[in-house]
N, C-alpha and C positions, 0 to 999 in steps of 0.2 A: 833122402838127404839127411845127414847128421850135422848138428850145429854146436855140439858140446865144446868143440875145440875152437870156436869162433874167436878171433882176436881183433875186434874193431879198433879203429884208430881214433875215433872221436867220441866214444862213450865207454863206460865200463860194462863188462859182461862176465857173469859167472854162473855156474850151474849148482843148484842145490837139489841133488837127485835129478828129477825130471822137470824141475822148475828153473826157467831162465830168469836171472835177476839182472835188470838193466838199471844203470844209474848214469846221469849226466856227470861229466868229469871235471867240472870247474867250480868246486865248492867255494873257493875264495871270492868268486863273483856271483854266487848264488845260482850257479849252474845255468848260464844262458845258452841258448841254441845259436848255432852258426849255420852258414850255407852247407858246410860239410857234414855237420852232425844231423841236420835235417835229412840230407840225401842218404847218409848211411843208415839212419834209423828207418827211413822208408824202405830201403833195399833189404834190410834185415827182417822187417815185418813181412815183406813180400815172401822172403825165403822161408819164414816160419810156417807158412801154409803147407810146406812140403817136408818139414823136419819131423822125422820119426822119433827122435830122442828128446824132444821138447813137448811137454803136454800142457804146460801152463806158463804164464809169464807174470812176473812181478816187476812193475816199474817203480823203483824206490827213490826216496829222497837221498841226498848226500850232503853231509856236513850240516844238517839241521834245516836244509831247504830243499824243495822239490825242483823248481825252475823259475828263473826270473824272465823267461820268454826270450824273444829274439834279441840278440846282442845289439846294443845301441850303436857301437862302433863297427862291429863286423857285418851287421846286416842293415840297420836302418840308415846309417850314413851312406853306404854304397847305393842303396835303393833310390835315394834322392837324385842320383846321377843317371839312373837308367831310363831308357825310353819305354814306351808302352809294351813293346814286344818283350823286353827284358823283365819288366814288372810282372807281366802275365805269366812268364815262364817261372818266376819265383812263386807267385801265389798258387799256381797249379801244382808246383812241387810240394808246397806245404799241405795243400788239400790231399795230395797223393799219400802223404804220411797217414792222414786220418783214414783214407780208403784202405791202406795196407793194414792198419790196426783192426779195422772192422772186418776185413776179409782174411785174417791170418788163421782162422779156424781154431784158435787157442783162446781160452779164457785169459783176459788181461786184468790184473789187479793193480791199481795204483795205490801206493803207500805214501801219503802226502804229509809233509811236515813243513812248517815255516812258510816261506814265500812260494806261491803257486799262481803265477799270473801270466797273462798273455797267452803265448803258445804253450806254456807250461800248464795253464788251466785247461787248454784245449786237449792236451795229452791226457790229463785226468778225466775230462769229460768223455773222451773217446774210449776209455777203458770200460770194461764190463762191470767191475766192482771197484768201489773207492773206499779206502780206509784213510783216516787222518788223525793227527794229534789235535788237542785243544788249541795249540798255537798256530795251526794252519790258517793262512790268510789267502783267499782265492779271489782273483779279480780278472775279469775279461776287459782289460783296460785299453782296448783299441781306440775308443773315442778320446782317450787322454792324449793320443799322439796324432789326432786329426783324421782317424780312419773310422769306417763304419763298424758296427758291432757284428756284422755278418762275416766273420772270418773263420775259415777252416771248418765250416759246417755248424757254427755256433747257433745260428738262427733255426736250423733244422733239428739239432740234437738236444740242445739245452732245454727248450720248452718241453720236450718229451720227458725229461728227467724231473724238472722242478715246476713245470707249468708255465703258461704263456706270460702271465703277469709278472711273476718273479723273474723270469728270464729277461723280459723287457726292462725291468728295473736294473738288473746287472749290466745288460748290454748297452742301454742308453747312458747310464751314469758312469760306468767303469769303476764303480766303488768296490771296496773289498767286502766279500762275504765271509763272515766269521765261521769257524768250525761248527759252532752251535747252530747257527742258521743253516749251514749246509747239511747238517745231520737232521735237523727238524724238517727241512724241505725235501729230503730224500736224495740230495746230491751225494752225501757221504753215507755209506751203509753202516759204518761203525766208527767210534772214536776210541783211540788207545793213547796211553802215555807214550812219550817219545822213546823210552827205553824198551817198549814192547811192540812198537808199530811194525817194524820190519819182520820181527819174529812171527807175529800174528799173521801178517800178510803171507809170508812164505808157508806157514803151517796151513793156512786156508787153501793156498794153491796146491799144496801137497795132498790135501784131502780130495781136491778135485781130480788130481792125477790118479787117485785110487778108484775113481769112478769110471763109467763107460765113456772114454775120451772121444771115441768116434761120434757117439751121440751128443757129447758136449759141443762138438763142431757143428753138428746139425742144429742144435739149439741156438748157437750164436748166429748162424746164418738166418734162421727164421726170425729171431728177435730183430735183426737188422732189416730184413726184407718186408716183414708184414705190415710195417707202418704205411707202406704205399699200396697195400692191397685192400680190396673190399673184404667184408667178412666171409662171403662165399669163396673168394679166391684164397683167403687165409686158411679156411677149413680144408679146401682141396689140397693146398700146398702141404699142410700138416698131415693130411692123410697119406700123401705120397712119401713125405719124409719119415713118418712113423713106419710105414711098410718097409722102407729101406732099412731102418734100424732093426726091424723084426727079423731081417735076414742075417744079422751079425751073430757072431759066436757069443758076444756078451749077453744078448737076449736069452740065448739058450743057457748060458752059465747062471744067469739070475734065476731062471726057472728051476734048474736042477739043484741049486743051492737052497731055494725055497722048499722044495720037496724034501731035501735032506735036513732041513732046519739048520742051515749053515749060512754064514755070511758070504756073499758071492765075491769071487776074486776076478775082477774084470781085467781084460787084456787089451782093450782098445781096438778090437777087431770084430 
């Protein structure tokens, strides 16, 4: 499957070489999510698992903000009128977006500026790497609207990134985490000024595209699966995964390049 020519209806998509750049498309409202954008993002990340022409993804800010989360009028208002079956259909769909991001087999880099709250903070959390500007304000504000902090995998994933106590602080209070806190706690890998953020994120993604991209997919899978394994299970899973990678042409390319004292040129196969 090739996705370079994708023309989504509910978010922006462009290719920078082999890097797909995604942006939410309503900057005048700080890029809220709607039922339609949730569903289209979920389907797109599912398809990315089979896309040969996309090797990495940058989920970028737009207009100085990342995302204000679920739209108050387009999502929260209608949810008040739904029955339990309808509510569960929605919450499962939002969780399916996270599952699709985790299972897309591509490194996902979030480039966060300005507002990054609610489901927007979840999208950043579900990414593999997170860059931000000093102005980024990140909040898992579900308790602010009368909901539990356990939304879209937050209670499972956030403690793995920043630790149980820090995650509990953010998920109970719904308070904003500053960029400096996020960087110190390991939520953000690096901070950049706003005029450099997207460029640096894309450049990082492009460097990953130059690597053994099949092996990157294996790495992503193991990072996500090994949390639920015992050490013995993880060691066996990694032994099998590495044996698979040793059958790739990229492994042979790296060896021959080393012998020739050259930089390997990986092909992703």
